[in-house]
N, C-alpha and C positions, 0 to 999 in steps of 0.2 A: 503495499499499499504507500509506504512512504518513499519507493523508487518509483512509483506509480506518479504521485504527487512531484515529487522530483523533474521527472522528465516532463509534466505540464508547465512547472513553474519556470525553468529555464529555456520554454519554447519551442521544446523539440516535438510537443504533441500536440502543439495547437493547430496541426493540420487537421488532425484527427477530430478536435471539437468542431473544426470549419463543416467538417464530411459527417461526424457523426450526429449532430443535431437534427440537421434537416434530413438528414436519410431515416432516423426515430420518428422524425414528426411525418415522412410520406408513410414509412411503414404503417403507422396507429392511424391516419387519416383513411388510405387506400385502404389499408387489412381491415378497419373495421366493417368500410363499408362492403365489401368482398364477402366477408364472413354474415352479414346482413341481409344481404342478396341470396347468399347460398340458405340461408336457413326459411327465407321467405319463399324459395322455390319446392320446400315440404309442407309449405300452409297452405291454408285457404284464406287467400286478402283478398277484399274486394274496397272501393273505395270508403265503405264502413267499419272495417275492421284494419284500416290502413294507419290508425294513430292509436291503435292499442296494440298491448304485446299478448293477448288472451285470443287467440287464432286455433283454429283446428288443424292438428296433426294431419296430412293426406297420404303421407310416405312419398311415395312415386306417380301417384296420380296425374300430377303437373306434368313430369316428362312422357308421360303415355297418352297422356292429351296432347300435348305439342306431338312428338312423334306420329300421333296418326291424324292428326288435321289433316284435310285433305288439300290446303294450301301450303301446309310446310314443305313438301319433299319438290315443289315446284320454287317456293321460294330458296330451300337449300341448295336446289340446279344451279338460281341464277345467282348464287353467293360463289358458286365453284368458279362459272364462269366470269363474274366478275375480276375473282381475285386470281386466277389463273392468266384471264388475258391481260388485266392491270400490269401485274409482277412483269409479263412477259413483253411488254411494252414498253415500260419505263426502264426495263433495264436494258433492252435492245437499242433503243435510243438513246438512253445514258452512256452505254458503252460507245457508243458510233460517235458521241459529242464529246466524249473524253478522250477517245484517238486521236479526234480530231484536234481538239484544244491541246494536246501532248506535242503536236508539232511546232510549238513557239514560236507563232508569225508573229508580225507586228499587231497589237490591239487584241491577242487572245484574252489578256486577263481582263480588260475592258468588257468583250463580247461574253466571257465565262459569267464577270458579275452579273449584265442583263438578263441573261436567264436565268439567275436566282431567285427574281422578280416572282417569278411565278410560283414558287414555291414557300415565300416568306408572306405572300398575300392570304388572310383567312380562307375557308374555305367557302363562305356565304359568299364573299367578293368573288371569287373564282366562278362560283357557280350562275352568278349573277351576271359575269360576264359572257360565260358560256350560253346563256340564255337569250340572249341578243343575238351570237354567234349562229345559234341555233332553230332560229325564230322560224317557223315554216313559211310564212309571208316575205319577211322583210330581212331573213336572216344572212347574215356575211357568205356563211358556207355554201346554203342553198343560191348563191347570186353567182359564187365563183365556179360554182359545178354547172350551171347553166351557161354560164357563160362561155368554159370551156367544150362546150357540148357532153359532157356526161350524162348528165340530165335531162329530160325534157320539161317535167312537171317539180313544183317544191316539195320537197320532204317533208314531213311534219315529223320529227326526230324525237320531240318530246313528247308526242299525244298518241304516237303511232307505236302498237305493240311489239311491233317488229324491227324499232328501231330505238325505243325508248331505255333499253338498257344498254346499248353501244353510246346511246349518247354520254352517259354515265361514265362509261368506261373509256372514252376517247378523252372526256376532261380529266376524270382520274389520271391519265398518262401524261394528258400534258402536266399537269399538277403535281406530279412525282417523279417526272423525268431529269430535273435539274438536280432533286437529291442522289439520285443514281448518278448522276454525270458528277458530283462533286466527290463521292465517296468512293467513285472507280478512278479517278485522276489521281485520289492521292494513292490508291494502289497501283498502280501505274508508273507516277514520280518514284515509288520506294525502289523498282525494279532498276537495279545498276545499269547503267549504259555500256560497262563492258563487255556484258553479255552480248547485246546486240552487235557491237564490234567485230567480238569474236566470230559469231554467226555468218555475221557479212565476211570476214575473209576466208570464211572454209565456204561459200559459197551459196549459202543458204537466201532462198528470196523472203518476200515481206510475208506470203501466205505461211512458210516453213516456220519464220521467226515467232511468227502468232502464236502460231501451233504449237510449237516446243516449248516458247520463251515464257510469253506473256500469259495465256492460259493457265502453265501450271505455278507460275510464281503469283498468279491474281487468286487463286481458287479460295484461300482463306478469307480473299475480302468479298468475292463472290457470293461464297456461303452466310457472310454476316448479314451481305447486303439483301440478300433476298429472305434472310429470315426475317430481318427488322424490317423489308417489306411489306410482308406478309402481316406482322403485327398492327403496322400503319393503316391496311389496306382494309383489315377485318375493325377497324376502328373507325372507318370512315363514314360517318355520317352525312354532315354536311352538304355534298354535293347534291344528295337524293333529296335532302331537303329542299334546295335551292331549285330544281332541273325537275324534277317528275314525281317526287313525293310518293315513289313506291307504283304508281301507277302508269297506262292505266290497267285496272283490273289484275293487277301485282303482278305487272310483264316485268317491272323493273325494280320490284322490291326483292329487299335480301335480308338477311337475319337481323343483321345490327339495327335497321331501320323498323324491323318487324316488330321486335323485342320494345322498342318508344309505341307503335302505335297500340301495341295490344296495353300496354301499360296507361297510355295519356289520351289515349282514345276510347277505347275498349274498358277501361279501367279493372282490366284483368291482370293486376299486379302481378300475381302469383306467375302466371303462364311467362309474362315479361320478363320476369326473374330469369324464369326456365331457362329460354332461349339466350340468355344472355350468362347463363352459367356454362351452358354448352358453348357459347362463342369464347368466354374466357378460358373456358379448356383447351382450346385451339390455339389461344394468345400465349397463354402459358408454354404450351409445347412449342410454339415457334421461339419464344424466347427462350426456353433452356437449350434448342439448337441454335441461336446467336450466342449465347454464350459462349457454348463450346468451341464455336466457330471462333471466337474474337480469343479466345484460350490459346487455341491451335494456331492462331496468326499470332500472336503475341511471343509463343514459345518457337515459331519460326523465325 
């Protein structure tokens, strides 16, 4: 005890205080909310019993009700499509931009900074901008596609069951590409240039250098990025609220938005909590993979 106090007194443990106090506060706030949500998923909770602690325990009934709901599996399917397409699009565009800006041409630093604007903007602001871009009658995207002859009639992106989900996916790809670009740029900058010079002297072309040097050296960064991207994508809420509201007829609805609808539109807080617990479980799994990826990256 005396040794620990001495460490804090001479300043060597001050960093532990700076990190430890916010960490304890975060765990207390987030942990209590998580535990409360898990407990609620095993109870019968409506608008009348929400403010009380005396709620009937129903076991797994809420989970059975959610998983047997006719609209559950289409919504879970939309969630899977949204996650896979968003992750794939963000990663591919982010990797292309990272490779492009890695060439260090004049003005590359300023252009890279401009791409970050899309990521630092709030989701509702991004959704409002893309609402205007995707508008059926006067949207910029329809105007551009008609101008180059791709389509003859305007597409009602937000209100069409065939395009509503894709309108949110396109927006989310644009929203997250800059984040992917920055992390991948950091990974590319960490690769020693000597490896590329030695490979060039051995006669390796650009594709060979990318396949044998860039991808293997970037594997830990890519693993961490995809895990972190999965966490962010499963938490995406603002874009659905701003663009499609989950419609029409749940064609663009996803699990995280459905949980909010169950809780605050149908006032079925127990089922809303159940869907949230299912999503939190996936986020925790993704977080575990993220921690393992970053640990391997540090070791490497």
